[in-house]
C-alpha positions as CSV (number, residue, x, y, z in Angstrom):
1,M,-52.0,-32.7,8.8
2,R,-48.7,-31.1,9.0
3,N,-46.1,-31.7,6.2
4,S,-43.1,-31.0,8.2
5,D,-41.8,-29.9,11.4
6,V,-40.0,-27.1,10.4
7,L,-40.6,-25.2,6.9
8,I,-37.2,-22.7,6.1
9,I,-37.7,-20.3,3.5
10,G,-34.5,-19.0,1.9
11,A,-31.7,-21.6,0.9
12,G,-28.8,-19.6,1.2
13,P,-25.8,-20.2,3.8
14,V,-28.1,-19.6,6.5
15,G,-31.2,-21.2,5.4
16,M,-29.1,-24.3,4.6
17,T,-27.0,-24.4,8.0
18,M,-30.4,-24.0,9.5
19,A,-31.6,-27.0,7.6
20,L,-28.7,-29.2,8.4
21,E,-28.5,-28.5,11.9
22,L,-32.1,-29.5,12.4
23,A,-31.8,-32.6,10.2
24,R,-29.1,-33.8,11.9
25,Y,-30.9,-33.9,15.0
26,G,-33.8,-35.6,13.6
27,V,-36.2,-32.7,12.8
28,K,-38.1,-33.1,9.9
29,V,-37.5,-30.0,7.4
30,R,-38.5,-28.7,4.4
31,I,-36.5,-25.9,2.6
32,V,-37.5,-23.7,-0.1
33,D,-36.0,-21.1,-2.3
34,Q,-37.3,-18.9,-5.1
35,A,-34.4,-19.1,-7.2
36,A,-33.3,-22.1,-9.9
37,H,-30.0,-22.8,-8.8
38,R,-27.7,-21.8,-6.0
39,T,-25.5,-18.8,-6.5
40,D,-22.7,-19.0,-8.9
41,L,-21.1,-15.7,-7.4
42,S,-18.3,-15.2,-4.8
43,K,-20.7,-13.2,-2.6
44,A,-20.0,-13.6,0.9
45,L,-16.4,-14.3,1.2
46,V,-14.9,-15.0,4.8
47,V,-15.8,-17.8,6.9
48,W,-14.2,-17.3,10.5
49,S,-12.7,-19.4,13.1
50,R,-16.0,-20.0,15.3
51,T,-18.0,-20.5,12.2
52,L,-15.6,-23.4,11.3
53,E,-15.9,-24.4,15.0
54,L,-19.5,-24.8,14.9
55,M,-19.7,-26.6,11.3
56,D,-17.1,-29.0,12.6
57,R,-20.0,-30.2,14.7
58,A,-21.9,-30.9,11.6
59,G,-18.7,-32.8,10.1
60,I,-18.3,-30.4,7.2
61,A,-15.4,-27.7,8.4
62,D,-12.7,-30.1,6.9
63,K,-14.8,-29.8,3.6
64,M,-14.8,-26.3,3.7
65,V,-11.1,-25.8,4.7
66,A,-10.1,-28.3,2.0
67,A,-12.1,-26.2,-0.7
68,G,-10.8,-22.8,0.6
69,Y,-7.8,-20.5,0.8
70,K,-6.2,-20.0,4.2
71,V,-5.4,-16.2,4.8
72,E,-3.2,-15.8,8.2
73,A,-3.0,-11.9,8.5
74,A,-4.2,-8.8,7.9
75,H,-2.2,-5.4,7.0
76,L,-3.4,-2.1,7.5
77,S,-1.6,0.9,6.0
78,A,-2.5,4.4,5.0
79,A,-1.0,5.0,1.4
80,D,2.4,3.2,1.4
81,Q,3.0,3.7,5.2
82,T,2.1,0.4,7.5
83,I,-0.1,1.3,10.3
84,G,-0.3,-2.3,11.8
85,R,-0.8,-6.2,11.0
86,L,-2.7,-9.0,12.6
87,T,-1.4,-12.2,12.6
88,F,-4.3,-15.1,13.2
89,D,-2.0,-17.7,14.4
90,G,-2.7,-16.6,18.2
91,V,-6.3,-16.9,17.8
92,E,-7.8,-19.4,20.4
93,S,-9.1,-21.8,18.3
94,A,-7.9,-25.1,15.7
95,Y,-8.8,-22.7,13.0
96,R,-6.1,-19.9,13.1
97,F,-6.7,-18.1,10.0
98,A,-9.3,-16.4,7.7
99,L,-10.6,-18.9,5.5
100,M,-11.6,-17.5,2.2
101,L,-14.4,-19.4,0.6
102,P,-16.8,-18.0,-1.9
103,Q,-20.5,-18.2,-1.1
104,S,-20.9,-20.5,-4.3
105,E,-18.6,-23.0,-2.5
106,T,-20.3,-22.7,0.8
107,E,-23.4,-23.3,-0.5
108,R,-22.2,-26.0,-2.7
109,I,-20.8,-28.0,0.4
110,L,-23.9,-27.1,2.6
111,E,-26.2,-28.4,-0.1
112,D,-24.0,-31.5,-0.8
113,S,-24.0,-32.2,2.7
114,L,-28.1,-31.9,2.8
115,A,-28.1,-34.2,-0.2
116,E,-26.1,-36.9,1.8
117,I,-28.6,-37.2,4.7
118,G,-31.9,-36.9,2.4
119,I,-33.1,-33.4,2.4
120,K,-33.3,-31.7,-1.2
121,V,-33.8,-27.7,-1.5
122,D,-37.1,-27.3,-3.4
123,R,-36.3,-24.5,-6.0
124,E,-38.4,-22.1,-7.8
125,V,-40.6,-22.2,-4.8
126,E,-42.0,-18.7,-3.7
127,L,-43.7,-18.0,-0.1
128,L,-46.8,-15.8,-1.1
129,N,-48.1,-16.1,2.6
130,F,-48.5,-17.9,5.8
131,N,-50.9,-18.0,8.8
132,D,-49.6,-18.6,12.4
133,K,-52.5,-20.5,13.8
134,G,-51.0,-20.7,17.4
135,D,-50.3,-24.4,17.0
136,T,-49.2,-24.7,13.9
137,V,-48.2,-22.7,10.7
138,V,-50.2,-22.6,7.2
139,A,-48.6,-21.3,4.5
140,T,-49.3,-20.7,0.6
141,L,-46.1,-21.2,-1.7
142,R,-46.2,-20.8,-5.7
143,H,-43.9,-22.9,-7.9
144,G,-42.1,-22.1,-10.9
145,N,-44.7,-23.2,-13.2
146,G,-47.5,-21.1,-11.3
147,T,-49.3,-23.8,-9.3
148,E,-50.2,-22.9,-5.8
149,E,-49.5,-24.9,-2.6
150,T,-51.1,-25.0,0.7
151,T,-48.4,-26.9,3.3
152,E,-48.6,-26.9,7.1
153,A,-45.4,-27.1,9.3
154,A,-45.2,-27.1,13.3
155,W,-42.5,-23.8,12.9
156,L,-41.5,-21.4,10.2
157,I,-38.2,-19.8,9.6
158,G,-37.3,-16.8,7.5
159,C,-33.8,-17.1,6.2
160,D,-34.6,-15.1,2.8
161,G,-32.3,-12.3,2.9
162,A,-32.6,-8.4,3.3
163,H,-35.8,-8.0,1.6
164,S,-37.5,-11.2,3.5
165,T,-41.1,-12.0,2.9
166,V,-41.4,-13.4,6.0
167,R,-40.3,-10.3,7.9
168,Q,-42.6,-8.2,5.6
169,R,-45.6,-10.6,6.3
170,L,-44.8,-10.2,10.3
171,G,-44.8,-6.6,9.8
172,K,-41.4,-6.2,11.8
173,E,-39.9,-2.8,11.4
174,F,-36.1,-2.9,9.7
175,A,-34.6,-0.2,11.8
176,G,-31.6,1.6,10.5
177,T,-30.1,3.5,7.9
178,T,-28.8,3.2,4.1
179,S,-25.8,5.0,3.6
180,P,-25.4,7.6,0.5
181,I,-22.2,6.3,-0.3
182,D,-21.3,4.3,-3.4
183,W,-19.2,1.3,-3.1
184,V,-17.7,-1.0,-5.8
185,L,-16.9,-4.7,-5.4
186,A,-15.0,-6.8,-7.7
187,D,-13.2,-10.3,-8.0
188,V,-10.4,-9.7,-10.2
189,Y,-7.0,-11.3,-10.9
190,L,-4.1,-9.0,-10.0
191,E,-0.7,-8.8,-10.8
192,G,2.4,-7.3,-9.1
193,V,0.9,-7.8,-5.4
194,P,3.9,-7.0,-3.5
195,R,3.5,-9.2,-0.4
196,I,2.4,-12.7,0.5
197,P,-1.2,-12.9,0.2
198,E,-3.3,-11.4,3.1
199,I,-6.0,-9.2,3.7
200,H,-5.2,-5.9,3.1
201,A,-6.8,-2.4,4.1
202,I,-5.6,0.7,2.9
203,W,-6.8,4.2,4.4
204,H,-6.0,6.5,1.5
205,S,-6.7,10.3,1.4
206,D,-9.0,9.6,-1.7
207,G,-11.1,6.7,-0.1
208,V,-10.9,3.0,1.3
209,L,-9.6,0.2,-0.5
210,V,-9.7,-3.4,0.8
211,T,-8.3,-6.4,-0.9
212,F,-9.2,-10.1,0.3
213,P,-6.9,-12.8,-1.3
214,I,-9.5,-15.6,-3.0
215,E,-6.6,-18.0,-4.2
216,A,-3.1,-17.0,-5.3
217,T,-3.6,-14.4,-7.8
218,R,-7.5,-14.1,-7.4
219,Y,-8.9,-11.2,-5.2
220,R,-11.8,-9.5,-4.0
221,I,-11.6,-5.6,-3.9
222,I,-13.8,-3.4,-2.1
223,A,-13.7,0.3,-2.4
224,D,-15.7,3.2,-2.1
225,A,-16.8,5.5,-5.2
226,G,-18.0,8.6,-3.3
227,T,-20.9,10.3,-1.9
228,V,-24.0,10.6,-4.1
229,P,-26.3,13.8,-3.9
230,D,-29.9,12.7,-2.3
231,G,-32.2,11.1,-4.7
232,E,-29.7,10.1,-7.2
233,A,-29.5,6.8,-8.3
234,Q,-26.7,4.0,-7.3
235,L,-23.7,3.7,-9.8
236,P,-23.9,1.7,-12.5
237,Q,-21.8,-1.5,-12.4
238,P,-18.3,-0.7,-12.5
239,T,-16.0,-1.6,-15.6
240,L,-12.4,-3.3,-15.0
241,Q,-11.0,-0.1,-16.1
242,D,-12.9,1.5,-13.1
243,I,-11.1,-0.8,-10.8
244,R,-7.7,-0.2,-12.5
245,N,-8.2,3.3,-11.8
246,I,-8.7,2.9,-8.1
247,L,-5.7,0.4,-7.9
248,D,-3.4,3.1,-9.6
249,K,-4.6,5.6,-7.2
250,R,-4.9,3.7,-3.7
251,Y,-2.6,0.7,-3.9
252,P,0.9,1.3,-3.0
253,G,3.1,-0.1,-6.0
254,G,2.4,-1.2,-9.5
255,V,-0.8,-3.5,-8.9
256,R,-2.5,-4.4,-12.2
257,A,-6.1,-6.0,-12.4
258,T,-6.0,-8.3,-15.5
259,D,-9.3,-9.8,-15.5
260,A,-12.5,-9.6,-13.9
261,V,-14.6,-12.3,-12.6
262,W,-17.5,-10.4,-10.8
263,L,-18.2,-6.8,-10.9
264,S,-20.7,-5.0,-8.7
265,A,-21.8,-1.6,-7.1
266,F,-23.7,-1.3,-3.7
267,R,-24.4,0.9,-0.8
268,I,-24.1,-0.1,3.0
269,S,-27.4,-0.7,4.8
270,E,-27.3,-1.3,8.7
271,R,-30.6,-2.7,9.7
272,K,-32.0,-4.9,12.4
273,V,-35.3,-5.9,13.5
274,A,-35.7,-5.6,17.5
275,D,-37.1,-9.3,18.0
276,Y,-36.3,-12.4,16.2
277,R,-39.4,-14.4,17.1
278,A,-43.3,-13.8,16.5
279,G,-45.1,-16.9,17.9
280,R,-44.1,-19.7,15.9
281,V,-42.3,-17.7,13.2
282,F,-38.3,-16.7,13.5
283,L,-36.1,-14.6,11.3
284,A,-32.6,-15.5,10.6
285,G,-29.5,-13.9,8.9
286,D,-29.9,-11.0,6.7
287,A,-33.9,-11.3,7.2
288,A,-33.3,-9.9,10.9
289,H,-30.0,-7.8,10.2
290,V,-27.7,-6.6,7.7
291,H,-24.3,-4.8,8.3
292,S,-21.5,-3.2,6.9
293,P,-19.0,-5.7,5.0
294,A,-16.4,-4.5,7.4
295,G,-14.5,-7.7,8.8
296,G,-16.7,-10.0,6.8
297,Q,-19.2,-10.6,9.5
298,G,-22.6,-10.7,7.9
299,M,-22.7,-14.4,6.7
300,N,-20.9,-15.5,9.8
301,T,-23.1,-14.0,12.1
302,G,-26.3,-15.4,10.2
303,M,-25.1,-18.8,10.3
304,H,-24.5,-18.4,14.2
305,D,-28.1,-17.6,14.4
306,A,-28.8,-21.1,12.7
307,C,-26.8,-23.0,14.9
308,N,-28.4,-21.1,18.3
309,L,-31.9,-21.6,17.3
310,A,-31.6,-24.9,15.8
311,W,-30.6,-27.0,19.1
312,K,-33.2,-25.1,20.6
313,L,-36.0,-25.9,18.2
314,A,-34.9,-29.4,18.1
315,L,-35.4,-30.2,21.9
316,V,-38.7,-28.6,21.8
317,V,-39.8,-30.7,18.4
318,R,-38.7,-33.7,20.2
319,G,-40.5,-32.8,23.6
320,A,-37.5,-32.6,25.5
321,A,-37.7,-28.8,26.4
322,P,-40.6,-26.4,26.5
323,D,-41.5,-23.7,24.1
324,N,-40.3,-20.9,26.2
325,L,-36.9,-22.2,25.6
326,L,-37.3,-20.6,22.3
327,N,-37.4,-17.1,23.4
328,S,-33.9,-17.3,24.3
329,Y,-32.9,-17.4,20.5
330,S,-33.6,-13.5,20.2
331,E,-32.6,-12.6,23.6
332,E,-29.2,-14.1,22.8
333,R,-28.5,-13.4,19.0
334,S,-30.2,-10.0,19.1
335,P,-27.6,-8.5,21.2
336,I,-24.7,-9.9,19.2
337,A,-26.0,-8.4,15.8
338,A,-26.3,-5.2,17.6
339,E,-22.8,-5.2,18.6
340,V,-21.6,-6.3,15.2
341,L,-23.3,-3.5,13.9
342,K,-21.9,-1.1,16.3
343,V,-18.6,-2.4,15.8
344,T,-18.5,-2.7,12.0
345,G,-20.2,0.6,11.5
346,R,-17.4,2.4,13.6
347,V,-14.8,0.9,11.5
348,T,-16.6,2.1,8.4
349,E,-16.8,5.7,9.8
350,M,-13.1,5.5,10.8
351,A,-12.2,4.3,7.6
352,M,-14.5,7.1,5.9
353,L,-13.1,9.9,7.4
354,D,-12.1,12.7,4.9
355,N,-10.6,15.8,6.7
356,K,-6.8,15.6,6.3
357,L,-6.1,16.1,10.1
358,A,-8.7,13.6,11.3
359,Q,-7.3,11.2,9.0
360,E,-3.4,12.1,10.4
361,V,-4.7,11.8,13.9
362,R,-6.4,8.6,13.2
363,N,-3.6,7.0,11.7
364,H,-1.2,7.6,14.5
365,M,-3.6,6.5,17.2
366,A,-4.2,3.1,15.0
367,H,-0.5,2.6,15.0
368,L,0.2,3.4,18.6
369,M,-2.7,0.7,19.5
370,L,-1.9,-1.7,17.0
371,G,1.8,-1.7,18.2
372,L,0.6,-3.5,21.5
373,A,0.8,-7.0,21.3
374,P,-2.4,-7.3,23.7
375,V,-4.5,-5.1,21.4
376,R,-3.6,-7.1,18.3
377,K,-4.5,-10.6,20.1
378,F,-7.7,-9.1,21.2
379,A,-8.5,-7.9,17.5
380,A,-7.7,-10.9,16.3
381,N,-10.0,-13.0,18.6
382,L,-12.6,-10.5,18.0
383,V,-12.8,-10.5,14.3
384,S,-12.6,-14.2,14.2
385,E,-15.4,-14.3,16.7
386,V,-14.1,-16.6,19.2
387,T,-14.7,-14.0,22.1
388,L,-18.5,-13.5,21.2
389,G,-20.7,-15.1,23.7
390,Y,-24.0,-14.7,25.6
391,A,-23.0,-12.8,28.8
392,H,-26.4,-11.9,29.8
393,S,-28.3,-15.0,28.6
394,P,-31.4,-16.3,30.5
395,L,-30.0,-19.7,30.3
396,N,-26.8,-18.9,32.2
397,A,-26.7,-19.9,35.8
398,G,-23.8,-19.6,38.4
399,H,-20.3,-18.0,38.4
400,G,-16.7,-19.8,37.3
401,D,-14.2,-19.7,34.7
402,P,-15.1,-20.2,31.8
403,A,-18.0,-18.0,32.8
404,P,-21.8,-18.8,32.0
405,G,-22.5,-17.7,28.6
406,E,-18.8,-17.7,27.3
407,R,-17.5,-20.2,24.6
408,A,-16.2,-23.6,26.5
409,P,-12.7,-24.3,25.7
410,I,-12.1,-26.8,23.0
411,S,-10.5,-30.1,23.6
412,V,-8.7,-32.1,20.7
413,D,-9.1,-35.3,22.9
414,E,-13.1,-35.2,22.8
415,P,-15.6,-34.9,19.9
416,P,-17.3,-30.9,20.0
417,V,-20.5,-30.8,22.3
418,G,-23.5,-31.2,20.1
419,T,-22.2,-33.6,17.9
420,G,-24.6,-36.6,17.5
421,D,-28.2,-37.2,16.3
422,A,-29.7,-35.3,19.2
423,P,-29.2,-32.2,21.0
424,R,-27.2,-32.8,24.5
425,F,-25.8,-30.9,27.0
426,A,-22.2,-32.1,28.4
427,V,-21.4,-32.1,32.2
428,F,-17.5,-31.7,32.7
429,G,-17.2,-32.6,36.2
430,D,-15.9,-35.1,38.7
431,A,-18.1,-38.0,39.3
432,D,-17.5,-37.4,43.5
433,G,-20.7,-37.0,44.7
434,M,-22.9,-37.5,41.9
435,P,-26.0,-39.1,42.8
436,A,-26.6,-42.6,41.5
437,G,-28.5,-42.4,38.3
438,F,-28.2,-38.8,38.0
439,L,-27.4,-38.6,34.1
440,Q,-30.0,-41.1,33.2
441,R,-32.4,-38.9,34.9
442,Y,-31.9,-36.4,32.4
443,A,-31.3,-38.6,29.4
444,S,-33.6,-36.3,27.4
445,V,-31.1,-33.4,27.2
446,A,-27.9,-34.6,28.6
447,E,-24.8,-36.9,27.4
448,Q,-24.5,-40.1,29.5
449,K,-20.9,-39.8,30.3
450,L,-18.9,-37.1,32.2
451,R,-16.4,-35.1,30.5
452,V,-13.1,-34.0,32.1
453,P,-13.7,-30.8,33.9
454,F,-11.8,-27.7,33.0
455,A,-10.4,-27.2,36.4
456,E,-10.1,-29.6,39.5
457,D,-12.2,-27.5,41.6
458,G,-15.2,-26.8,39.3
459,L,-18.2,-28.1,37.6
460,W,-19.6,-27.3,34.1
461,V,-22.6,-27.5,32.1
462,V,-22.1,-27.0,28.3
463,R,-24.9,-26.3,25.9
464,P,-25.2,-28.1,22.7
465,D,-23.8,-25.2,20.9
466,G,-20.4,-25.4,23.0
467,Y,-21.4,-22.1,25.1
468,T,-21.2,-22.5,29.0
469,G,-24.6,-23.0,30.9
470,L,-23.8,-23.5,34.2
471,A,-20.7,-22.6,36.2
472,A,-20.8,-24.5,39.7
473,K,-17.9,-25.8,42.6
474,K,-16.9,-29.2,42.3
475,G,-19.7,-31.5,43.8
476,E,-23.0,-28.8,43.6
477,W,-24.8,-31.5,42.1
478,D,-27.9,-29.7,43.2
479,S,-27.1,-26.9,41.0
480,V,-26.6,-29.2,37.9
481,A,-30.1,-30.8,38.7
482,R,-31.9,-27.3,39.0
483,Y,-30.4,-26.5,35.7
484,F,-31.4,-29.4,33.9
485,D,-34.9,-29.3,35.6
486,A,-35.3,-25.6,34.0
487,M,-34.4,-27.0,30.9
488,V,-36.4,-30.2,30.5
489,A,-40.1,-30.1,29.2
490,E,-42.6,-28.9,32.1
491,G,-39.6,-29.1,34.3
492,K,-39.8,-32.9,34.4
493,A,-37.2,-35.3,32.9
494,R,-38.2,-37.6,30.4
C-alpha cells in the first residue's frame, strides 16, 4: 500500500519548494532529510526576481522580501576604476532588486509554510536504497535511532544535493569538472564601505573579489585564493585575518572586516546529469546540476526545477494528464542548467584572467559594453532570470508575442497563473467565437474564466508556471482545443 504520492529526499530550499508546490496542489507528499535540523548558515544568498515571482504563486514571496535585504545595483570595477554599473530598477518584474536572504532564512520560511498546511519534514532520516517497480517506488529509510523502514510512493524525487544518494543509486553520470583553484567565502561585518550597499565585483590583478551586502554592515565575501598543485588538499578554513589581507589588497579604499559570522573554503564544480528522469524517479537542484557561484544562480535554478516539475506531477497524480507529460521536465530544465553552466563558467573564466595584457583588454571591452544602455538592461534581466524560458519545449504550440515558451506578462490586476489548489492553464483571449461549454469541457486542466488577452488580435494559453504554452490568432479555438486534448489524460477531458 502506498504511503504517499511523492517521496522527496532532501529538505533544502529545492526539496521544500517541491513539497510546498505539490502539497498546495493536493498531492500527498512526504519529505525526509538526513540532517537533524535545517541549516543555520547563510549559504546560498541571492533570491532573484523570477524566483520571487514563482514563490508569489505559493503566497510566500512577501514573507521572503520582508525577511531579506533589497539590493538595487551591481558595481563592477578593476581595482579603483569603475568598469560598469547595473541597476535592477528596469527589470521587467514587480521585484526589481536582488533579494539578499540567507539560506537559513529561506529554509525557515519554507518549513514554516509547509507546517501551516500540515506538512512536517521528517528529519534524521537517511535514504539507503530504492526500487522502481514500474508502477510504484519502494524505498528503504534509516532513522536516527538506527531502525529501518520500508515505504512506498508513486514517485520519488532526489533533492539531496551535490552528493546525491538518489543520483548515485540511479547510476547517472555527473559529468563536468572541478576547478583546481581554491576560493574563500566569508560572511563578515565591514567598516568603511565607501558607497551605498550594492553587489560589488572587483577584477584585481591579484585575483577576484566579490562582496554582497546581507544587511547594512554585514557582507558576503567571495575571493579566489590561487591555483593549487595537482593532488594537493583543499585550503583549510580561512581566518578573519586572511579575509582582512584580501580586502587590504583588492578592495579600493580602507575597508576593514571587524567580525566573522561564517568562514569557509571551497572549489568550484560545474557538473550536470544528462537526463533528470529515470522511470518514476527524478532529480532536481544540486542533485542534477552544480554551478559556479558567479551570479548566485544555483539555488534559484533548483527552485525553478521544483516549480517546473510540481505542476506536471500534480496533474499526473490527479489523473488529469498522461505520464508522458513528465518527460518535458528534463527536456525543459536540462537546457536551462546547461545555459547557466555556460554563462557562469564564462563569467568566472573572464574574471580569472591572469595575463596583464588580457586583463587590460577585458577591462576595456567590458567598460565599452556596459556603457551601452541596452546591454545593461539585457544583463540585468538575464541575471534576474526573467528572460529564461523554454523556446524548444515539446509543450509549445503556435506563434505569437509572447511566443510559446516565453514567460508570460504579469498583470497586477489578476492573480498569478498557477495559484489555487490545483494546477490550471489560463486562457487569455476574447470570448468571441468560443464554443458553448468550451472551458467546462477542459475543467480538469483549465481555469473556468477567460483572462484579458495580451493583444486584441491574439489568443494565448499560459501554463500553471506562468510560461506561454500556446499562442494563436483571435478566435482560433480549434487550436486551443487541440492543445488541451494533447494535455489531458489519454487525450480526453475529464
